[in-house]
C-alpha positions as CSV (number, residue, x, y, z in Angstrom):
1,X,-104.1,79.9,6.4
2,X,-103.2,82.6,8.9
3,X,-99.7,84.0,9.0
4,X,-98.4,86.1,11.8
5,X,-95.2,88.1,12.3
6,X,-94.2,88.6,15.9
7,X,-92.1,91.5,17.0
8,X,-90.1,91.0,20.2
9,X,-88.4,93.9,21.9
10,X,-86.3,94.2,25.0
11,X,-87.1,97.2,27.2
12,X,-85.9,98.5,30.5
13,X,-88.5,98.1,33.3
14,X,-88.0,101.8,34.2
15,X,-88.8,103.0,30.7
16,X,-92.0,103.1,28.8
17,X,-91.5,101.0,25.6
18,X,-91.9,102.8,22.4
19,X,-95.1,102.3,20.5
20,X,-94.4,99.9,17.6
21,X,-96.6,99.7,14.6
22,X,-98.2,96.3,14.5
23,X,-97.9,94.2,11.3
24,X,-101.0,93.6,9.4
25,X,-102.6,90.2,9.6
26,X,-104.1,88.7,6.5
27,X,-106.5,85.7,6.4
28,X,-104.9,84.6,3.2
29,X,-101.5,84.7,1.7
30,X,-102.9,85.4,-1.8
31,X,-104.0,88.6,-3.5
32,X,-107.5,89.9,-3.0
33,X,-109.9,89.2,-5.9
34,X,-111.1,92.3,-7.6
35,X,-114.6,90.7,-8.1
36,X,-116.2,87.4,-7.2
37,X,-115.3,85.6,-10.4
38,X,-113.6,82.2,-9.8
39,X,-112.1,79.7,-12.3
40,X,-112.2,76.1,-11.4
41,X,-109.2,74.1,-12.7
42,X,-110.0,70.4,-13.2
43,X,-107.6,67.6,-14.2
44,X,-108.8,64.2,-15.1
45,X,-106.6,61.2,-15.6
46,X,-108.0,58.6,-17.9
47,X,-107.3,54.9,-18.2
48,X,-104.9,54.6,-21.2
49,X,-107.2,52.2,-23.2
50,X,-110.2,54.6,-22.6
51,X,-108.6,57.8,-23.7
52,X,-110.2,58.0,-27.1
53,X,-113.5,56.8,-25.9
54,X,-113.6,59.4,-23.1
55,X,-112.8,62.2,-25.5
56,X,-115.4,61.0,-28.0
57,X,-118.1,60.8,-25.3
58,X,-117.2,64.2,-23.9
59,X,-117.4,65.8,-27.4
60,X,-120.9,64.3,-27.9
61,X,-122.3,65.2,-24.4
62,X,-120.5,68.3,-23.4
63,X,-123.6,70.4,-24.2
64,X,-125.3,68.7,-21.2
65,X,-122.6,70.2,-18.9
66,X,-122.4,73.6,-20.5
67,X,-126.1,74.1,-20.1
68,X,-125.4,74.6,-16.4
69,X,-122.2,76.8,-16.3
70,X,-119.6,78.4,-18.6
71,X,-116.8,76.4,-20.0
72,X,-113.6,78.5,-20.3
73,X,-111.4,75.9,-22.0
74,X,-110.9,72.2,-22.4
75,X,-107.7,70.5,-23.5
76,X,-106.1,67.2,-24.0
77,X,-102.6,67.0,-22.4
78,X,-99.9,66.0,-24.9
79,X,-96.6,66.7,-23.1
80,X,-96.1,66.8,-19.4
81,X,-98.8,64.3,-18.6
82,X,-100.2,61.3,-20.4
83,X,-103.9,60.4,-20.7
84,X,-105.0,63.6,-19.1
85,X,-107.6,66.3,-19.8
86,X,-107.5,69.7,-18.3
87,X,-110.4,72.1,-18.2
88,X,-111.4,75.4,-16.7
89,X,-114.9,76.4,-15.7
90,X,-115.8,80.0,-14.9
91,X,-118.3,81.0,-12.2
92,X,-119.5,84.4,-10.9
93,X,-119.2,83.2,-7.4
94,X,-118.9,80.1,-5.1
95,X,-122.7,80.2,-4.7
96,X,-123.2,80.0,-8.4
97,X,-120.9,77.0,-8.6
98,X,-122.8,75.3,-5.8
99,X,-126.1,75.9,-7.6
100,X,-124.7,74.6,-10.9
101,X,-123.4,71.4,-9.2
102,X,-126.7,70.9,-7.4
103,X,-128.6,71.2,-10.7
104,X,-126.2,68.8,-12.4
105,X,-126.7,66.2,-9.7
106,X,-130.5,66.4,-10.4
107,X,-130.1,66.3,-14.2
108,X,-131.1,62.7,-15.2
109,X,-129.8,63.0,-18.7
110,X,-126.4,64.2,-17.6
111,X,-126.1,61.5,-15.0
112,X,-127.3,58.6,-17.2
113,X,-125.8,59.6,-20.5
114,X,-122.5,61.0,-19.4
115,X,-121.5,60.8,-15.8
116,X,-122.3,57.1,-15.2
117,X,-120.4,56.3,-18.4
118,X,-117.4,58.6,-18.0
119,X,-116.5,58.0,-14.4
120,X,-115.5,54.4,-14.8
121,X,-113.1,55.5,-17.5
122,X,-111.1,57.7,-15.1
123,X,-108.4,56.9,-12.6
124,X,-108.5,60.2,-10.7
125,X,-110.0,63.7,-10.6
126,X,-108.3,66.8,-9.2
127,X,-109.5,70.4,-8.9
128,X,-108.5,73.7,-7.5
129,X,-110.3,77.1,-7.3
130,X,-108.4,80.0,-8.8
131,X,-108.9,83.7,-9.5
132,X,-107.1,86.0,-12.0
133,X,-104.4,88.0,-10.4
134,X,-105.5,91.7,-10.1
135,X,-103.2,92.8,-12.9
136,X,-104.2,90.0,-15.3
137,X,-107.1,89.8,-17.7
138,X,-108.3,86.9,-19.8
139,X,-107.4,87.0,-23.5
140,X,-108.4,85.0,-26.5
141,X,-105.6,83.5,-28.7
142,X,-105.0,85.3,-32.0
143,X,-106.2,82.3,-34.0
144,X,-107.6,78.9,-33.6
145,X,-105.3,75.8,-33.3
146,X,-101.8,75.9,-32.0
147,X,-100.6,74.6,-28.6
148,X,-101.3,75.9,-25.1
149,X,-98.8,75.8,-22.3
150,X,-99.9,75.8,-18.6
151,X,-96.9,76.9,-16.5
152,X,-97.4,76.3,-12.8
153,X,-95.2,78.1,-10.2
154,X,-95.1,76.9,-6.6
155,X,-93.9,80.0,-4.8
156,X,-92.5,80.2,-1.3
157,X,-94.9,81.0,1.6
158,X,-95.6,84.6,2.2
159,X,-98.0,85.5,-0.6
160,X,-98.0,88.1,-3.3
161,X,-96.8,90.8,-0.8
162,X,-93.5,89.0,-0.9
163,X,-93.2,87.7,-4.5
164,X,-96.0,89.4,-6.4
165,X,-94.0,92.2,-8.0
166,X,-91.1,90.0,-9.1
167,X,-93.4,87.3,-10.6
168,X,-95.4,90.0,-12.5
169,X,-92.1,91.4,-13.9
170,X,-90.9,88.0,-15.0
171,X,-94.2,87.1,-16.8
172,X,-94.7,90.6,-18.2
173,X,-91.1,90.8,-19.6
174,X,-91.7,87.6,-21.6
175,X,-95.1,88.7,-22.8
176,X,-94.0,92.2,-23.8
177,X,-91.1,90.7,-25.8
178,X,-93.5,88.5,-27.8
179,X,-92.2,85.2,-26.5
180,X,-95.7,83.7,-26.5
181,X,-99.2,85.0,-26.1
182,X,-100.3,85.3,-22.5
183,X,-103.9,84.4,-22.0
184,X,-104.2,84.8,-18.2
185,X,-102.4,84.4,-14.9
186,X,-104.3,82.7,-12.1
187,X,-103.6,82.4,-8.3
188,X,-105.0,79.4,-6.3
189,X,-107.6,80.3,-3.7
190,X,-108.5,76.7,-2.8
191,X,-105.9,74.0,-3.2
192,X,-102.2,74.2,-2.7
193,X,-101.5,77.7,-1.5
194,X,-98.9,80.1,-3.1
195,X,-99.4,78.5,-6.5
196,X,-99.7,80.6,-9.7
197,X,-100.6,79.3,-13.1
198,X,-99.8,81.2,-16.4
199,X,-101.7,80.1,-19.5
200,X,-99.8,80.7,-22.8
201,X,-100.6,80.1,-26.5
202,X,-98.2,79.3,-29.3
203,X,-98.7,78.6,-33.0
204,X,-97.1,75.2,-32.6
205,X,-94.9,73.2,-30.2
206,X,-91.9,73.9,-32.4
207,X,-92.6,77.6,-32.4
208,X,-92.8,77.5,-28.6
209,X,-89.4,75.7,-28.4
210,X,-87.8,78.3,-30.7
211,X,-89.2,81.2,-28.6
212,X,-88.1,79.5,-25.4
213,X,-84.5,79.4,-26.5
214,X,-84.7,83.1,-27.5
215,X,-86.3,84.4,-24.2
216,X,-83.8,82.3,-22.1
217,X,-81.0,84.3,-23.8
218,X,-82.8,87.7,-23.6
219,X,-80.9,89.9,-21.0
220,X,-84.1,91.6,-19.9
221,X,-86.0,88.4,-19.3
222,X,-83.0,86.8,-17.6
223,X,-82.8,89.7,-15.2
224,X,-86.5,89.4,-14.3
225,X,-86.1,85.6,-13.9
226,X,-83.2,86.0,-11.5
227,X,-85.3,88.3,-9.3
228,X,-88.1,85.9,-9.2
229,X,-86.5,82.5,-8.8
230,X,-85.4,83.4,-5.2
231,X,-89.1,83.1,-4.3
232,X,-89.7,79.9,-6.3
233,X,-89.9,76.4,-4.9
234,X,-91.1,74.3,-7.9
235,X,-92.0,75.0,-11.5
236,X,-93.7,72.6,-13.9
237,X,-95.5,72.8,-17.2
238,X,-97.6,70.9,-19.6
239,X,-98.4,71.3,-23.3
240,X,-102.0,70.8,-24.4
241,X,-104.1,70.8,-27.5
242,X,-107.6,72.2,-27.4
243,X,-110.6,69.9,-27.9
244,X,-112.9,70.7,-30.8
245,X,-115.6,71.9,-28.4
246,X,-113.3,74.1,-26.3
247,X,-114.2,77.9,-26.4
248,X,-110.4,78.5,-26.5
249,X,-109.4,76.7,-29.7
């Protein structure tokens, strides 16, 4: 999406107008990726009576899918969405993803043993392509188990040039104070624009609730939140448990 800022000035017809520096025009409101790596976020909604069967099938057949590209994480959503799974796939580039998808479509075992069985169990599929923010790096949780929180921020139009610093300060203040383990901060490249996702890890849902109450009363975090919320339109989250085959457990 192209965004333009137009500068209008009124000048006398007898005077030469001053040269005004033209604003920069960006082809995207998001930050530039430091490399070609992309992370595809996928959300599947499952028919309620098929939830257990879908998870069992996926556990048994996921190796057919990971033979073609890298699985970053796979979770079952427990709070903030019912009968959902959320998974992240990592690719070196868009072309690598295209090659992997083409290979999957030609894999008869994948199609017959998984795809043709799993698709009827679903009610919808959504995806978006994201990249890590330049100042964020992926991290592993300190131990297996626990609960993961995906916090999604819908920021106001303008891109990271407008809200990037305040968002970073808000997330960093919480992370530095130990109110959860930050695993990565992602910005949407393809999908709803000006959206940022922060992936957190906690020892348990109760531990998360306790830490949340503490950081909401922390003066440093509160100040960072106040600076950021002026750029925020919508915020939502979901709590998820990792599947047994997920690299992030």
